[in-house]
C-alpha positions in Angstrom: 0.0 0.0 0.0 2.7 2.5 0.9 4.6 1.6 -2.3 1.5 2.3 -4.3 1.0 5.7 -2.6 4.6 6.7 -3.4 4.2 5.5 -7.0 1.1 7.5 -7.5 2.8 10.6 -6.0 5.6 10.3 -8.5 3.1 9.8 -11.3 1.2 13.0 -10.5 3.4 16.0 -11.4 2.8 19.7 -11.1 0.1 20.1 -13.8 -3.4 18.9 -13.1 -3.6 17.3 -16.6 -0.8 15.0 -15.5 -3.2 13.4 -13.0 -4.8 11.5 -15.9 -1.7 11.3 -18.1 -1.3 7.7 -19.4 -4.8 6.8 -18.3 -7.8 6.1 -20.6 -11.2 7.7 -20.2 -13.7 5.2 -19.0 -17.5 5.0 -19.0 -18.8 6.9 -16.0 -21.3 4.5 -14.5 -21.6 6.3 -11.2 -22.6 10.0 -10.9 -21.3 10.4 -7.3 -18.2 9.4 -5.4 -18.6 9.0 -1.7 -15.7 9.6 0.7 -16.5 7.5 3.8 -13.4 8.3 6.0 -15.3 10.8 8.2 -18.9 9.8 7.6 -19.8 7.8 10.7 -21.9 9.7 13.2 -21.0 7.3 16.0 -17.2 7.7 15.6 -15.0 10.4 17.1 -12.0 10.5 14.7 -9.1 11.3 16.9 -5.6 11.9 15.5 -2.2 12.8 16.8 -1.4 15.8 14.6 1.6 17.8 13.5 1.0 21.0 11.5 3.8 22.9 9.9 3.1 26.5 8.8 6.1 28.4 7.4 8.7 28.2 10.2 6.2 27.3 12.9 5.2 23.8 14.0 2.2 22.8 16.1 1.7 19.4 17.7 -1.3 18.1 19.5 -4.6 16.2 19.0 -7.0 16.7 16.1 -10.6 15.6 16.6 -13.0 15.4 13.6 -16.7 14.7 14.5 -19.6 14.3 12.2 -22.5 15.9 14.1 -25.2 15.3 11.5 -25.5 15.2 7.7 -23.2 17.8 6.1 -22.1 19.0 9.4 -18.6 18.4 10.9 -16.7 19.9 13.9 -12.9 20.0 13.7 -11.0 20.7 16.9 -7.2 21.0 17.3 -5.7 21.2 20.8 -2.3 20.9 22.4 -1.5 17.7 24.3 -2.6 19.7 27.5 -6.0 20.5 26.0 -5.4 24.2 25.0 -7.3 25.1 21.8 -5.3 25.9 18.7 -8.3 26.1 16.4 -12.0 25.1 16.4 -13.9 25.0 13.2 -17.4 23.9 12.1 -18.4 23.0 8.5 -22.1 23.1 7.8 -23.0 22.4 4.1 -20.9 25.1 2.3 -20.4 27.3 5.3 -17.1 27.3 7.2 -17.3 28.7 10.7 -14.4 29.8 12.8 -15.3 29.1 16.5 -11.8 29.8 17.7 -8.3 30.2 16.3 -5.1 31.4 18.0 -3.7 34.8 16.9 -0.6 33.2 15.4 -2.8 31.4 12.8 -5.4 34.0 12.4 -4.2 35.2 9.0 -6.3 35.2 5.8 -4.0 32.9 3.6 -3.6 30.4 6.4 -7.4 30.3 7.2 -8.2 30.0 3.5 -5.8 27.1 3.1 -7.1 25.3 6.3 -10.7 25.8 5.1 -9.9 24.3 1.7 -8.0 21.4 3.3 -10.7 20.3 5.8 -13.5 20.8 3.3 -11.8 18.5 0.8 -10.9 16.1 3.6 -14.4 15.6 5.0 -16.6 16.2 1.9 -18.6 13.0 1.7 -20.7 13.3 -1.5 -19.0 14.4 -4.7 -20.6 14.8 -8.1 -18.5 13.1 -10.8 -17.8 14.3 -14.3 -15.2 11.9 -15.7 -13.3 8.8 -14.7 -9.9 7.6 -16.0 -8.2 4.3 -15.5 -5.5 1.8 -16.4 -7.4 -0.9 -14.6 -5.1 -0.7 -11.5 -6.0 2.8 -10.4 -9.1 4.9 -11.1 -9.2 8.7 -11.1 -12.6 10.2 -10.6 -12.9 13.9 -11.5 -15.2 16.2 -9.6 -15.8 19.9 -10.4 -15.9 22.4 -7.6 -16.9 26.1 -7.6 -13.2 26.8 -8.1 -11.1 24.1 -9.6 -11.3 20.3 -9.4 -10.9 17.4 -7.1 -9.5 14.1 -8.4 -10.3 11.0 -6.2 -7.7 8.3 -6.8 -8.7 4.7 -5.8 -7.2 1.3 -6.3 -9.0 -1.4 -8.2 -11.1 -2.4 -5.1 -12.4 1.2 -4.7 -10.2 2.2 -1.7 -9.5 5.9 -1.7 -5.8 6.6 -1.7 -5.5 10.2 -2.6 -7.4 13.4 -3.2 -5.7 15.9 -5.6 -7.1 19.4 -5.5 -6.3 21.6 -8.4 -7.1 25.0 -9.9 -6.9 25.6 -13.6 -3.7 23.7 -14.6 -2.0 23.8 -11.2 -2.1 21.0 -8.6 -2.4 22.8 -5.3 -2.9 20.1 -2.7 -2.3 16.3 -2.2 -4.2 14.5 0.5 -2.8 10.9 0.9 -4.4 8.1 2.9 -2.7 4.9 4.1 -3.1 2.0 6.5 -6.8 1.9 5.8 -9.2 -0.4 7.7 -13.0 -0.2 8.3 -13.2 3.1 6.5 -10.6 4.7 8.7 -7.2 5.9 7.4 -4.7 5.5 10.1 -2.2 7.9 8.5 -3.2 11.0 6.5 -0.8 13.5 4.9 -1.7 16.9 3.4 0.9 18.6 1.3 0.8 21.9 -0.6 2.6 23.0 -3.7 1.8 26.7 -3.3 2.3 27.3 0.4 4.8 26.0 3.1 2.0 24.3 5.0 1.7 20.5 5.8 -0.5 18.4 8.0 0.4 14.9 9.2 -2.2 12.8 11.1 -1.8 9.5 12.9 -5.0 7.8 14.1 -5.4 7.1 17.8 -7.4 4.0 18.3 -8.8 4.0 21.9 -11.2 1.1 21.3 
């Protein structure tokens, strides 16, 4: 699985068109792609988190909770329980309930908003699908740009590529996947020195 993730990352270069380079357009049999990683109302998704923003690094606990349909709460605290940020996403509305002054800057907030919206967006309308029979790339159009959902042949979501025009902006990678939970998640940016690394904490 990890080898496949690395191979896919090498395959996808800086231009969004390269996401489908070498793949053949297939018949689109499904009109929606569902991301199940944060879809269970009964689960508190708790991750050990490390966020690097420019020269600053923040470590702590990230909790993502689906409150109801199209409604998620995202809380990031230090290991001692002090809030770093607290967001709520309701449909297309992004609410800042709290954010420390150090992160309260428009470019950072805009990037975090895009990251978490792409991470937890469950239902995605599809426009195209491309494949080489070992990976499938599902294209979804957003208000600004596109998301590409990359799965293996069994339908497991491995990556989300977010792009605008011809530029690939964000890569969200999932690995060590079991029961619709990705134990490790990595979010990397091409246009901003910001990265997020998550490790799932299984308390059950």
